[in-house]
C-alpha positions in Angstrom: -0.4 1.3 -8.1 -2.1 3.7 -10.5 -3.9 0.7 -12.1 -5.0 -0.6 -8.7 -6.3 2.8 -7.5 -7.2 4.6 -10.7 -5.4 7.6 -9.2 -2.4 9.6 -10.3 0.7 9.8 -8.1 0.8 12.5 -5.4 3.7 13.5 -3.3 3.0 13.1 0.5 5.6 15.0 2.5 9.1 15.0 1.2 9.6 11.5 -0.2 6.5 9.4 -0.3 4.6 8.8 -3.6 1.0 8.0 -2.8 -1.9 6.8 -4.8 -5.5 7.4 -3.6 -6.5 8.4 -0.1 -8.7 7.2 2.7 -10.3 9.0 5.6 -9.8 7.6 9.1 -11.3 8.5 12.4 -10.1 7.3 15.8 -12.4 6.8 18.9 -10.5 9.7 20.4 -12.0 12.0 17.7 -8.7 12.4 15.8 -9.2 12.1 12.1 -7.5 12.7 8.8 -6.6 11.4 5.4 -3.8 9.1 4.4 -2.6 7.4 1.2 -4.1 4.1 0.3 -0.9 2.7 -1.2 2.4 4.2 -2.2 6.2 3.9 -2.1 9.3 5.7 -1.1 12.8 5.1 -2.5 14.9 5.1 0.7 18.7 4.7 0.9 18.5 1.1 2.2 15.3 -0.2 0.6 12.3 0.5 -1.5 9.5 0.9 0.9 6.0 0.0 -0.3 3.0 1.0 1.8 0.4 -1.7 2.3 -2.0 0.1 4.6 -4.1 -2.8 5.8 -0.9 -4.6 7.0 0.1 -8.1 6.1 -2.0 -10.3 8.4 -4.4 -11.4 5.6 -1.8 -11.9 2.9 0.3 -14.7 4.2 0.0 -16.8 1.1 1.1 -13.9 -1.1 4.0 -13.0 1.2 5.4 -16.5 1.0 5.6 -16.2 -2.8 6.8 -12.6 -2.9 10.6 -13.2 -2.8 13.2 -11.5 -0.6 11.6 -8.9 1.7 11.1 -7.6 5.2 8.1 -5.9 6.6 6.7 -4.1 9.6 3.1 -3.1 10.4 2.3 -1.5 7.0 5.7 -1.2 5.3 7.1 -3.7 2.9 10.9 -3.4 2.5 12.5 -4.6 -0.7 16.2 -4.2 -1.5 15.9 -5.0 -5.3 12.8 -5.4 -7.4 14.7 -8.2 -9.2 14.5 -10.3 -6.0 10.7 -9.9 -6.0 8.0 -11.7 -8.0 6.3 -8.7 -9.6 3.1 -10.5 -10.3 2.8 -11.4 -6.6 3.6 -7.8 -5.6 0.9 -6.6 -8.0 -1.6 -9.0 -6.5 -0.6 -7.8 -3.0 -1.1 -4.2 -3.9 -4.5 -4.9 -5.7 -5.8 -6.9 -2.7 -4.8 -4.3 -0.2 -6.5 -1.5 -2.2 -9.7 -3.6 -2.4 -9.5 -4.2 1.3 -9.1 -0.5 2.0 -12.1 0.3 -0.1 -14.2 -2.1 1.9 -13.0 -0.7 5.3 -12.8 3.0 4.8 -14.2 6.0 3.0 -11.9 6.5 0.0 -11.6 8.7 -3.0 -11.7 5.6 -5.2 -14.6 4.5 -7.3 -16.5 1.4 -6.2 -15.6 -1.8 -7.9 -18.3 -2.7 -10.4 
């Protein structure tokens, strides 16, 4: 995650380790900052935050290995059940997509 964002880990709240941040603004006027990618070691699963969601990553998700997911959360019981190269590609693509869609604190890709 550090390699994908170029940012050091920062603790968000009590249990989320985040890398990089983006700024969002809703039509309602509400705005704020949130992590671009990150993880949290929970009791049941390792949660990996893929902020753009999974709609555009179907091919990668099929090759990932055992997992579940919700809107932006990827749930993995054991990293040994996951293809790490595919997980790395998923994180890298999601970070690139966030840089295209939002104002971030990441450097532009050369």
